[in-house]
N, C-alpha and C positions, 0 to 999 in steps of 0.2 A: 517080471521082464523077460520078454521071451527071448529077445537078443543078448542077455547075459554072458553065453556061454561064447559068442562071437567075439564080444567085447574083452572077455577073459582072454580068448585066444591072439586078440590084438593086442592086448597089453604086453603078453607073454612075447610076442613077436617083435614088439617095440624092445621089450628088455634083452632080448636076443641078437639086437642090432637088425632086425629085419623090418626097417621101417617102411620101404614101400609096400612091403605086403602088409604092415600094419593098417596104413593108410586108407589102402583098398577096403579094408573091412571096415573102417570107422565113417567112410564117405557113405556109406550104406544106410547109416543111421544118424538121427538126429536129435538122442535126448541127453541128457545133462552128461552121463559118464561118455558118451560118444564125442561129444564137444569138448570136453575135458583130455579125453586122450588126444584128439586131434590137435588141441592147445600145444599139448607137450612134444608131439611130432614135430611141429613147427616152432618150437623152442629149441629141439635139438639139432634140427635143421640151419639154425641160426636166423629164422625168418622173424625176427621180433613183431613186427607189424600185423602179420598174419597170425601170428600165435597169439598176440591180444586182441586181435579179432574173436578168435575162437574161445578164448577166455571170457569174453563178454556173452557169450552165448551158454556159458554154465550157469549153475545156481550159486553165484557168489564166490567162486574161484578166481584167483588174479596171478597174473604172471609173476609180480614179484614173492608170493606166498612159499615158494618153493624153488630153492637155488640150486638144488640138484635134482635134474630131470627122473633120474634113475629111482632115486627115492620116492619122489611123486608118481612115479608109473607103479612102484612097490604098494603104495597107499590106496591108489586106483584098485589094485588087483584086488588086493586084502578087502576093501570094501566090496567089489564085485562078488567076492566068494563067501562072504558074509551072509 
């Protein structure tokens, strides 16, 4: 996946509370991980409806699966780095 490095960067930015910068990156992609990160960003923002919309565009992830968005971002980042 050629966008993997960009998505790792977006995940790290989100973990560093740089949500706007992270959001700008994930908007450029439309694969499973980009959509998942996008969903988490809207979860952090408190926009449940929009977050659930982006979860629907992932491969089976759901809003309720991860109560802590930071843990979820770490999981995403680990998967991208493996």
